[in-house]
C-alpha positions as CSV (number, residue, x, y, z in Angstrom):
1,M,36.8,71.7,150.3
2,V,33.8,74.0,150.4
3,G,30.9,72.6,152.5
4,I,29.7,71.7,156.0
5,N,31.3,71.1,159.4
6,A,29.8,69.5,162.5
7,L,30.9,68.9,166.0
8,I,29.0,66.9,168.7
9,S,30.1,66.7,172.3
10,S,28.6,66.5,175.8
11,G,30.8,69.5,176.7
12,M,29.8,71.9,173.9
13,S,30.7,75.1,175.8
14,D,34.4,74.2,175.6
15,H,34.3,74.1,171.8
16,R,32.1,76.9,170.5
17,I,34.9,79.5,170.1
18,K,37.3,77.0,168.6
19,F,34.6,75.9,166.1
20,S,34.1,79.5,165.0
21,D,37.8,80.2,164.8
22,I,38.5,77.2,162.7
23,Q,35.7,78.0,160.2
24,N,37.1,81.6,159.9
25,T,40.4,80.1,158.8
26,M,38.6,78.3,155.9
27,L,37.3,81.3,154.1
28,H,39.3,80.5,151.0
29,Y,37.9,83.1,148.7
30,P,36.3,86.6,149.2
31,K,32.8,85.3,148.5
32,Y,33.0,82.7,151.2
33,Q,31.0,83.1,154.4
34,A,31.3,81.2,157.7
35,N,27.8,80.3,158.9
36,T,26.3,78.6,162.0
37,L,23.4,76.5,160.8
38,F,22.3,74.8,164.0
39,E,23.4,74.7,167.6
40,D,22.3,73.4,171.0
41,D,24.1,72.2,174.1
42,C,25.3,69.1,172.3
43,L,25.7,69.9,168.6
44,L,27.2,72.6,166.3
45,I,26.7,72.5,162.6
46,G,28.2,75.2,160.3
47,S,29.4,75.8,156.8
48,T,32.1,77.7,154.9
49,A,30.7,78.3,151.4
50,Y,29.6,80.9,148.8
51,D,25.9,81.7,148.5
52,Q,25.3,79.5,145.4
53,Y,26.7,76.4,147.0
54,P,23.8,73.9,147.6
55,I,23.1,73.5,151.3
56,T,19.5,73.0,152.4
57,C,18.2,72.9,155.9
58,F,14.8,71.6,157.2
59,E,13.6,71.9,160.8
60,S,10.7,70.7,162.9
61,P,10.2,70.8,166.7
62,G,11.9,67.4,167.0
63,S,14.4,67.3,164.2
64,F,17.0,69.3,162.3
65,I,18.0,68.0,158.8
66,L,20.8,69.3,156.6
67,L,21.3,68.2,152.9
68,E,24.5,69.2,151.3
69,G,24.7,68.7,147.5
70,I,22.0,67.8,145.0
71,I,19.7,64.8,144.4
72,Y,18.7,65.1,140.8
73,N,16.0,62.5,140.2
74,I,13.6,63.3,143.1
75,D,11.6,66.5,143.4
76,D,12.4,68.8,146.3
77,A,9.1,68.2,148.1
78,T,9.5,64.4,148.0
79,I,13.1,64.7,149.2
80,K,11.9,66.7,152.2
81,N,9.2,64.2,153.0
82,N,11.6,61.2,152.7
83,L,14.2,62.8,154.9
84,F,11.6,63.6,157.6
85,A,10.4,60.0,157.4
86,I,14.0,58.9,158.0
87,A,14.2,61.4,160.9
88,D,11.2,59.9,162.6
89,L,13.0,56.6,162.7
90,V,16.3,57.9,164.1
91,P,15.4,57.3,167.7
92,E,14.7,53.6,166.9
93,R,18.2,53.1,165.4
94,A,17.6,49.5,164.5
95,T,15.3,50.2,161.5
96,V,16.7,53.5,160.3
97,S,19.6,51.9,158.3
98,E,17.2,49.8,156.2
99,T,15.1,52.9,155.3
100,I,18.3,54.9,154.4
101,A,19.5,52.0,152.3
102,R,16.2,52.0,150.3
103,F,16.5,55.8,149.9
104,L,20.1,55.5,148.6
105,T,19.1,52.8,146.2
106,H,16.9,55.3,144.4
107,A,18.5,58.7,145.0
108,D,20.8,59.8,142.2
109,G,23.2,62.6,143.1
110,E,26.1,63.9,145.1
111,F,25.1,64.5,148.7
112,I,25.6,64.3,152.4
113,V,22.7,64.2,154.9
114,L,22.8,65.1,158.6
115,I,19.8,64.4,160.7
116,Y,19.6,65.4,164.4
117,D,17.0,64.2,166.8
118,K,16.7,67.0,169.3
119,P,15.1,65.1,172.3
120,T,17.4,62.1,172.2
121,K,20.6,64.0,171.0
122,L,21.1,61.4,168.3
123,L,23.0,62.5,165.2
124,C,22.6,60.4,162.0
125,V,25.0,61.0,159.1
126,F,25.0,59.4,155.7
127,N,26.3,60.0,152.2
128,D,25.3,59.0,148.7
129,A,25.7,55.5,147.2
130,L,28.9,56.4,145.4
131,G,30.5,58.6,147.9
132,R,30.7,61.5,145.5
133,L,31.5,64.3,148.1
134,P,34.6,63.6,150.2
135,F,33.6,63.7,153.8
136,F,35.9,63.2,156.8
137,W,35.5,62.5,160.5
138,Y,37.5,62.2,163.7
139,R,36.6,61.0,167.1
140,D,38.2,61.0,170.5
141,D,36.9,60.8,174.1
142,A,35.6,64.4,174.0
143,V,34.2,65.1,170.5
144,L,33.0,63.6,167.2
145,V,33.9,65.9,164.3
146,F,32.8,65.9,160.7
147,S,33.9,68.1,157.8
148,R,34.3,68.3,154.1
149,E,37.9,69.5,154.8
150,M,40.4,67.5,156.7
151,K,42.0,70.7,158.0
152,F,38.9,71.3,160.2
153,M,40.0,68.3,162.3
154,Y,43.6,69.4,163.0
155,P,42.9,71.5,166.2
156,F,41.1,68.5,167.7
157,V,43.8,65.9,166.9
158,R,46.5,65.9,169.5
159,P,49.2,64.9,168.9
160,I,48.9,64.8,165.1
161,A,50.6,61.7,163.7
162,F,50.9,60.5,160.1
163,N,49.6,57.1,159.2
164,R,52.5,55.0,157.9
165,L,50.3,52.7,155.7
166,A,48.6,55.8,154.2
167,L,52.0,57.3,153.4
168,M,52.9,54.1,151.6
169,E,49.6,54.0,149.7
170,Y,49.9,57.7,148.8
171,L,53.3,57.2,147.2
172,L,52.2,54.1,145.4
173,Y,48.7,55.1,144.2
174,E,48.4,58.9,144.9
175,F,45.7,58.2,147.6
176,P,45.3,56.2,150.8
177,L,43.2,53.1,150.6
178,G,39.9,52.3,152.4
179,E,38.9,54.8,155.1
180,R,42.4,55.9,155.8
181,T,43.7,59.4,155.4
182,L,47.3,60.6,155.8
183,I,46.5,61.7,159.4
184,E,46.2,59.0,162.0
185,G,42.6,58.9,163.4
186,V,41.1,61.0,160.6
187,E,39.0,58.8,158.3
188,R,37.0,59.3,155.1
189,L,33.4,58.1,154.9
190,L,33.1,55.2,152.4
191,P,30.1,55.4,150.0
192,A,26.7,54.7,151.4
193,T,27.9,54.8,155.0
194,V,25.5,55.5,157.9
195,M,26.9,56.8,161.2
196,M,24.7,57.1,164.4
197,Y,26.1,58.9,167.4
198,S,24.6,59.6,170.7
199,G,25.6,63.0,172.2
200,L,24.5,61.7,175.6
201,S,26.2,58.3,175.8
202,Q,28.9,58.9,173.3
203,T,28.2,55.6,171.6
204,L,28.9,55.3,167.9
205,L,27.4,52.9,165.3
206,K,28.8,52.8,161.7
207,E,27.6,50.7,158.8
208,Q,28.0,50.7,155.1
209,V,24.4,50.0,154.2
210,L,25.0,49.4,150.4
211,P,28.4,47.9,150.1
212,L,29.7,48.4,146.6
213,T,30.2,45.2,144.5
214,F,31.3,44.9,140.9
215,E,30.3,41.2,140.7
216,F,27.1,40.8,138.7
217,E,24.8,37.8,138.8
218,K,23.9,37.8,135.1
219,E,26.5,37.4,132.4
220,D,26.3,40.0,129.7
221,R,25.0,38.2,126.6
222,K,23.9,41.3,124.7
223,I,25.4,42.3,121.4
224,S,27.2,45.7,121.3
225,K,24.3,47.5,119.6
226,E,22.0,46.5,122.5
227,N,24.5,47.6,125.1
228,I,25.0,50.9,123.3
229,K,21.3,51.5,123.2
230,D,21.1,50.9,127.0
231,L,24.1,53.3,127.6
232,K,22.4,56.0,125.4
233,R,19.1,55.6,127.3
234,S,20.7,55.9,130.7
235,F,23.1,58.6,129.7
236,L,20.4,60.9,128.4
237,A,18.1,60.1,131.3
238,G,20.8,61.1,133.8
239,L,21.5,64.3,131.9
240,R,17.7,65.0,131.7
241,S,17.3,64.9,135.5
242,R,20.4,67.0,136.0
243,V,19.3,69.7,133.5
244,S,15.8,69.7,135.0
245,K,17.0,70.2,138.6
246,L,19.7,72.7,137.7
247,G,17.7,74.5,134.9
248,P,17.9,78.1,136.1
249,R,21.7,78.1,136.2
250,R,23.8,79.0,133.2
251,S,25.6,76.0,131.6
252,L,29.3,75.8,130.8
253,I,31.1,72.8,129.5
254,S,34.7,71.9,129.6
255,L,35.8,70.8,126.1
256,S,38.9,69.0,125.0
257,G,40.1,67.1,122.0
258,G,39.2,63.8,123.7
259,L,36.0,61.8,123.5
260,D,34.2,62.2,126.8
261,S,33.4,65.9,126.8
262,R,31.9,65.7,123.3
263,A,29.6,63.0,124.6
264,T,28.4,65.4,127.3
265,L,28.0,68.2,124.8
266,A,25.9,66.0,122.5
267,G,23.8,64.9,125.4
268,L,23.2,68.5,126.6
269,I,22.2,69.6,123.1
270,A,19.8,66.6,122.9
271,Q,18.1,68.1,126.1
272,G,17.7,71.5,124.5
273,V,20.7,73.0,126.3
274,K,23.3,74.9,124.4
275,P,26.2,75.4,126.8
276,R,29.1,77.8,126.5
277,G,32.3,76.0,125.9
278,I,35.5,76.6,127.9
279,T,38.9,75.1,127.4
280,Y,42.4,75.6,128.8
281,D,45.9,74.6,128.5
282,T,48.5,74.6,131.3
283,A,51.7,73.7,129.4
284,P,53.1,74.4,125.9
285,E,52.5,70.8,124.9
286,D,48.8,71.2,125.4
287,A,48.5,73.8,122.6
288,G,48.1,71.2,119.8
289,E,44.8,70.0,121.3
290,L,43.2,73.4,121.0
291,G,42.6,73.0,117.3
292,Y,40.6,69.8,117.8
293,T,38.6,71.5,120.6
294,Q,37.8,74.5,118.4
295,K,36.6,72.2,115.6
296,I,34.3,70.4,118.0
297,A,32.9,73.7,119.2
298,E,32.3,74.9,115.7
299,T,30.7,71.6,114.7
300,F,28.1,71.9,117.4
301,G,27.8,75.7,117.0
302,V,28.8,76.6,120.6
303,S,31.1,79.4,121.6
304,L,34.5,78.6,123.1
305,T,36.5,80.6,125.6
306,H,40.2,79.7,126.1
307,F,41.9,80.1,129.4
308,A,45.6,79.9,130.4
309,P,47.3,80.3,133.8
310,S,47.5,84.0,134.7
311,K,50.8,83.6,136.5
312,D,53.7,81.2,136.9
313,M,53.5,78.8,139.8
314,D,56.1,79.4,142.4
315,Y,56.8,78.0,145.9
316,E,54.2,80.3,147.5
317,E,51.6,79.0,145.1
318,Y,52.5,75.5,145.9
319,L,52.1,76.2,149.6
320,R,48.7,77.8,149.0
321,Y,47.5,74.9,146.9
322,V,48.6,72.1,149.3
323,A,46.9,73.9,152.2
324,L,43.8,74.4,150.1
325,V,43.4,70.7,149.1
326,D,45.1,69.1,152.1
327,A,47.6,67.4,149.8
328,G,44.7,65.6,148.1
329,Q,46.3,66.2,144.7
330,S,49.7,67.0,143.5
331,I,51.1,70.6,143.0
332,N,51.2,70.0,139.3
333,L,47.5,70.9,139.4
334,A,47.9,74.2,141.1
335,N,47.6,76.0,137.8
336,V,44.2,74.4,137.2
337,V,42.9,76.0,140.3
338,N,44.2,79.3,139.0
339,I,42.2,78.7,135.8
340,E,39.1,77.7,137.7
341,E,39.3,80.9,139.7
342,Q,39.5,82.9,136.4
343,I,36.4,81.1,135.2
344,M,34.6,82.0,138.4
345,L,35.7,85.6,138.1
346,H,34.6,85.6,134.4
347,E,31.3,83.7,134.8
348,G,30.4,83.9,138.5
349,S,29.4,81.0,140.8
350,D,25.8,80.7,139.7
351,I,26.7,78.3,136.9
352,V,26.7,74.6,136.2
353,H,30.1,73.3,135.0
354,Y,29.5,70.2,132.9
355,T,32.4,67.8,132.2
356,G,33.1,64.5,130.7
357,L,35.0,63.1,133.7
358,Y,35.0,59.3,134.1
359,G,33.7,58.5,130.6
360,G,36.9,56.7,129.6
361,E,37.3,55.0,132.9
362,L,33.8,53.5,132.7
363,C,33.5,52.8,129.0
364,R,36.9,52.2,127.3
365,Y,39.6,51.7,130.0
366,L,41.4,48.5,129.1
367,N,40.9,46.6,132.2
368,V,42.7,43.3,132.7
369,T,40.4,40.3,131.8
370,S,42.8,37.4,132.1
371,G,46.0,36.3,133.8
372,F,45.1,36.3,137.5
373,G,44.9,33.1,139.5
374,S,44.8,34.5,143.1
375,D,44.7,37.6,145.2
376,D,48.5,37.5,145.3
377,D,48.6,37.7,141.5
378,L,46.3,40.8,141.5
379,A,48.4,42.4,144.3
380,Q,51.6,41.7,142.3
381,F,50.0,43.3,139.2
382,L,48.9,46.4,141.2
383,L,52.4,46.7,142.6
384,T,54.6,46.1,139.5
385,T,52.7,47.5,136.5
386,P,53.5,51.1,135.8
387,D,50.0,52.2,134.8
388,Q,48.8,51.0,138.2
389,Y,51.3,52.6,140.6
390,G,53.0,56.0,140.9
391,Y,56.4,55.4,142.6
392,A,57.8,52.0,142.0
393,H,57.6,49.7,145.0
394,Q,61.4,49.5,145.2
395,K,61.6,53.2,145.8
396,V,58.8,53.1,148.4
397,C,60.5,50.3,150.2
398,A,63.7,52.3,150.4
399,M,62.2,55.6,151.5
400,L,59.9,54.0,154.2
401,Q,62.3,51.2,155.2
402,A,59.7,48.6,154.4
403,S,60.0,45.2,152.6
404,K,58.3,44.3,149.3
405,D,56.7,41.4,151.1
406,E,55.2,43.7,153.7
407,I,53.8,46.0,151.1
408,Q,52.5,43.3,148.8
409,E,50.8,41.5,151.8
410,H,49.2,44.8,152.8
411,I,47.8,45.3,149.2
412,R,46.6,41.6,149.1
413,E,44.8,42.0,152.4
414,H,43.1,45.1,151.2
415,I,41.7,43.6,148.0
416,A,40.9,40.3,149.8
417,A,38.5,42.4,152.0
418,Y,36.5,43.4,148.9
419,P,33.1,41.7,148.8
420,E,33.7,40.3,145.3
421,K,35.0,36.7,144.8
422,D,35.9,37.1,141.1
423,L,39.5,38.5,140.8
424,Y,38.6,40.7,137.8
425,A,35.6,42.1,139.7
426,K,38.1,42.9,142.5
427,Y,40.3,44.7,140.0
428,L,37.3,46.8,139.0
429,H,36.6,47.6,142.6
430,F,40.2,48.8,143.1
431,K,40.0,50.9,140.0
432,F,36.7,52.4,141.2
433,E,38.4,53.3,144.4
434,K,41.2,55.0,142.6
435,D,38.8,56.9,140.4
436,Y,36.6,58.2,143.3
437,K,39.6,58.8,145.6
438,W,42.0,60.6,143.3
439,A,40.0,61.9,140.3
440,G,37.0,62.6,142.6
441,L,39.1,65.0,144.6
442,G,40.0,66.7,141.4
443,E,36.4,67.0,140.5
444,D,35.6,68.3,143.9
445,R,38.2,71.0,143.4
446,N,35.7,72.7,140.9
447,R,33.3,73.1,143.8
448,F,35.5,75.7,145.4
449,F,34.0,78.0,142.7
450,F,30.9,76.5,141.2
451,W,28.8,73.3,141.1
452,T,30.1,70.7,138.7
453,V,28.4,67.8,137.0
454,T,29.5,64.7,135.0
455,P,26.7,62.6,133.5
456,F,29.0,59.6,133.4
457,Y,28.4,59.3,137.2
458,S,24.6,59.4,137.0
459,R,23.6,56.3,139.0
460,D,21.8,54.4,136.2
461,F,24.6,55.0,133.6
462,F,27.3,54.0,136.1
463,W,25.8,50.6,136.8
464,T,24.7,50.1,133.2
465,A,28.3,50.7,132.1
466,Y,29.7,48.3,134.7
467,T,27.3,45.5,133.9
468,I,28.7,45.4,130.3
469,D,31.4,42.8,129.8
470,E,34.7,44.6,130.1
471,R,36.0,42.7,127.0
472,K,33.5,44.5,124.9
473,K,34.7,48.0,125.8
474,D,37.3,49.7,123.8
475,T,37.7,52.9,121.6
476,L,35.5,51.5,118.8
477,F,32.7,50.7,121.3
478,F,32.9,54.2,122.7
479,R,33.0,55.7,119.2
480,D,29.8,53.8,118.3
481,F,28.2,55.1,121.6
482,L,29.2,58.7,120.5
483,Y,27.7,58.2,117.1
484,S,24.4,57.0,118.6
485,L,24.2,60.2,120.6
486,D,24.9,62.4,117.6
487,P,26.9,61.7,114.4
488,R,28.6,65.1,114.7
489,T,30.6,63.8,117.7
490,C,32.6,61.7,115.2
491,A,33.2,64.5,112.7
492,V,36.4,65.5,114.5
493,G,39.3,63.1,115.1
494,Y,40.4,61.8,118.4
495,Y,43.3,64.0,119.6
496,N,44.9,61.4,121.9
497,T,45.5,58.9,119.1
498,G,45.2,61.1,116.0
499,M,42.7,58.7,114.6
500,S,39.7,59.6,112.5
501,L,36.3,58.6,114.0
502,K,34.4,58.9,110.7
503,N,35.4,55.4,109.5
504,P,35.4,52.8,112.2
505,L,37.6,50.3,110.2
506,T,40.8,51.8,111.6
507,L,39.4,51.5,115.1
508,Y,38.4,47.9,114.4
509,I,42.0,47.0,113.6
510,Y,43.2,49.1,116.6
511,R,40.9,46.9,118.7
512,F,43.3,43.9,118.4
513,A,46.1,46.0,120.0
514,E,43.8,47.1,122.7
515,K,42.8,43.6,123.4
516,G,46.4,42.5,124.0
517,V,47.0,44.8,126.9
518,R,44.2,43.2,128.8
519,T,46.7,40.5,129.7
520,P,49.1,41.4,132.5
521,W,52.3,40.1,130.9
522,I,51.7,41.8,127.6
523,R,50.8,45.0,129.4
524,Q,54.1,44.9,131.4
525,L,56.1,44.1,128.2
526,G,54.6,47.1,126.6
527,W,55.6,49.4,129.5
528,Q,59.1,48.0,129.4
529,A,59.4,48.7,125.7
530,L,58.1,52.2,126.2
531,H,60.5,52.8,129.0
532,F,63.4,51.5,126.9
533,K,62.4,53.9,124.1
534,E,62.2,56.8,126.4
535,K,65.5,55.9,128.1
536,F,67.6,55.6,124.9
537,G,65.5,57.3,122.2
538,V,65.9,60.9,123.3
539,S,68.7,62.6,125.1
540,K,67.8,64.1,128.5
541,R,67.5,67.9,128.5
542,F,68.0,70.1,131.5
543,N,64.6,71.1,132.9
544,P,64.9,74.1,135.2
545,K,61.4,73.4,136.6
546,K,62.3,69.9,137.5
547,E,65.5,71.0,139.2
548,E,63.6,73.6,141.2
549,I,61.1,71.0,142.4
550,R,64.0,68.7,143.3
551,A,65.8,71.4,145.3
552,F,62.6,72.3,147.2
553,A,62.0,68.6,148.1
554,L,65.6,68.1,149.2
555,N,65.5,71.2,151.4
556,L,62.4,70.1,153.2
557,L,63.8,66.6,153.7
558,E,67.1,67.9,155.1
559,R,65.5,70.3,157.6
560,S,62.4,68.5,158.8
561,S,62.8,66.1,161.7
562,L,59.1,65.1,161.3
563,I,59.7,64.0,157.7
564,Q,62.8,62.1,158.8
565,R,60.8,60.3,161.4
566,Y,58.9,58.6,158.6
567,F,61.3,58.6,155.7
568,S,64.9,57.3,155.6
569,L,67.1,60.4,155.1
570,A,69.8,58.7,153.0
571,A,67.5,56.5,150.8
572,T,65.0,59.3,150.2
573,R,67.7,61.8,149.4
574,N,69.0,59.3,146.8
575,V,65.5,58.8,145.3
576,I,65.0,62.5,145.0
577,R,68.4,63.2,143.5
578,T,68.1,60.5,140.9
579,E,64.4,60.9,140.0
580,E,64.0,62.0,136.3
581,E,60.2,62.1,136.2
582,L,58.8,65.5,137.1
583,D,55.4,64.3,138.2
584,K,57.0,62.0,140.8
585,L,59.1,64.8,142.2
586,E,56.0,67.0,142.4
587,R,54.1,64.3,144.3
588,I,56.8,63.9,146.9
589,L,57.2,67.7,147.2
590,T,53.4,67.9,147.7
591,L,53.6,65.4,150.6
592,F,56.7,67.0,152.2
593,I,55.0,70.5,152.1
594,Y,52.0,69.0,153.8
595,M,54.0,67.3,156.5
596,D,56.0,70.4,157.1
597,M,52.8,72.5,157.4
598,I,51.4,70.1,159.9
599,D,54.7,70.1,161.9
600,R,54.7,73.9,162.0
601,G,51.0,74.0,163.0
602,K,50.1,76.0,159.8
603,P,47.8,73.9,157.7
604,D,45.2,76.7,157.4
605,F,44.6,78.5,154.2
């Protein structure tokens, strides 16, 4: 991804040319520039970015400070003073973590901070409380390397090996769990993590200073109207700080026929901002949603520009996309990057791209609220319920030659390490991890071209939403939240269900069906019934795209000794040959392309 890169080593002279060469391979688009932001005999900090990307540097005789990203609710002068106050404590080490924790408790935004104490050669790195910008690191005996892009690490990792557990997790959930990445030794910074590294002694201290917990001390005893009032207040406050900080930039908003983007639009208009609407479709089946989107735009009196992919996706485009995002998301989203590039060419990079991302996840996702008695129960649910996993565990077991017990025990150990005691709070934690690991990378993809904002991840709104009893959240609850923002949000029906939002009675009845799927066994029965209907209700049609993806995946499997080192040839060949779901074939092809690139030493863009 666009952003900063840093390398600290006692033998810097050996790495300067390599650092520069790697950055020059990461100039993904014509507007990108490779910059050196700081260097001495121990540390190199650089960036690969376009001019409008937010990177701010401060320097004094004793310190160098870099801020990537934006803190919305603190003015720039105060941010600078706070960071220099932290910098003054870096040599003391023991007290700096407490000061950073207090700063992160208040700061609302997406950001990474690097602070370097020049006399002591101490580097302090930390990220925001929700880990909003993916940030990776690698350490060996010679170097410590940080980057927003995993590919920056590859030339320093020798030999490159894939993490078997991460491969398993990727197939199951579309992302590796915890700090793991697909590459052995390369890790992702968890939210609110502080790292302190001495360039002289090569000692490293790492601490998550604000461990996330979704277990709340007070029970939610408020009625729905009170909760909606709290949500509205925090939602508008988060948008207000974002609009204020980003004011000079032109505003665009992604609109759809769903609910979340219309909430963002209503909030922006309440702040006196009238954004330009953009919408897109990437497949013929998306065309029906355009009518809903157009009605929403007309209701609020905003213009709407429609985009579609400018070219068909072929194997070369898949290669380009996998290299660009380090396999962070499946190739089925390659055409979205094509559209985002069109938006950038049409609108420029000096814009703010507002979205409604995470609204449904926070406010109406039907989380399980009963049926768990132990960590094993939760692990079993995460492993056997289709809306939780990608590839069924039976297929993962076959491909990686692992047992179900091994996989389930691994998932159980992961969730057992969460700080929460309550099983349903642990489930929320897992779901958060999925959202910020998978969907967060999708959001970060926008930053290749322009800065992007979702008000649903403003700090106050995020925690306000999570402190509400999950059993109170559903489509009707969110509809009432929308209505509180602006009644016009309910003038157009909900595309996903076809339901009207004008009369809440239908949604009140629908609430009983939504309540049912909060129980694991009912949820699983529902998925089985849906699978039965799909299996026998419609005859399968030949899909040339699916067969093309299948052929690509089989070809890579057959010719790559590296892939066969991790995947059983016979079992994986059988899975690919019999797989009928296009998205699963696309995911495994994404992974195989990535592994083949690494094997051939060509992960660069």
